[in-house]
N, C-alpha and C positions, 0 to 999 in steps of 0.2 A: 339363420335359414341354413336348412338342408341342402348339401348337394352330395352327387356323386361321377366321380371324376374313374373314368376309366382307362389305363394304358397295360401299355405290354404288346399291342400291336405290332404288327410290322408285313414284310415281306417274306416268304419262304416258300423253298420248293416243295413240291410232295414228297410226304413222308415225312417232312420235319416238323418242328416241334414248337410251341409257343405256350407261353404262363402268363397269362392275364390278370390283371389285377384290378379291384374294384374299392376304392376308399369311397368308407362314407363321414363328413364333415357334417358336426351341428348335431347327432345325435348318436347312439350307439345301433347297431344293425340287429344286434344279438336274441332280441325277443321278434324279431320277425322272419319268416321265410324270407330267402334271396334267391334270386334266381337271372342266369344269365339269359339275355334275348341277342338275336341277333338280325338281321334285316339287309337282305341284298338288294341289288337295283332292281324295278318294280315288282318285289313282292313284299307281302307282310310282312309282318316282325314276329318273327315266334320266339319260342320260349326252348331251349335247346336243355338247361342242366337247372336246379333247384335243391335247396340245401333248407334244412328245418333247423328251430333254434338247437336240437336237441345232435344234431347233424346226418340224419337219414337223408339221401340223398334220390336224386331221380332224374332221370336223361332222356331227351327226346329217342327213340329208334336210332336213327342215323349216325347219331354221335356216338351210342352203349358201345361202351368197351374202350375208346379212343378220348375222350375228355371225361376228368375229374373235376370233382366244384368240392371246394375248400370254404373254410372260414377258420377266422382270426378276430375273434370279439374282443379279446383287448386289444386289437390295435382297427377295430372297426371296420373290417378289410374282409371282402369276398375276393377268392380267386379261381380260373380255370386255366386247369391246365389239360394243354390240344397236343395229342401227339398223332402222326401215323396222318396226318392233315391233307384232307384231296383238296384239288380246286374247286369242288363243288362246298367248301367250306368258307370260299370268300364272300365275306359280307365286312358289315360296324356291328361290331360287338356291343351291347348297352348291359349296362346289369340294373337292379331294380327290384325290391319288395314283389312279390308275387300279388300277394293279399293288399289292397290299401297304394294302391303305388304313387311312389314320389314321381315329381317334374325328372325328367328323362336327361339325362346326360352327354354330352355330343359322340360319344363310342369313343371305341376305338377299331379302325382299318385292319382287318385281317384280310390277305392277299397272298394265294394261294399259286404258283403257278406247275405248270405242268413240267 
């Protein structure tokens, strides 16, 4: 069965960095557009970054220039490098296929303090 496991979150000060990882088990992610999403308390889940099988990336305006999405198809893993973090980035971060989503994983908590 396909599972998505996010990791790498934590508590950091504003201006700090984190690197999130998303491991896909039971299948390969290389043939799908993959994305990172986040959901803050009381808010809807939003797509913050995506990457195609060919490596083309896109970002929400709120994170452009600060976040970088990448993938290692051989390892079935998608990454999100987050730099210059702001308190507004505080949320639970999830990964998933952008088209025909899989069941959501548990996500990983990112908390940015002032």
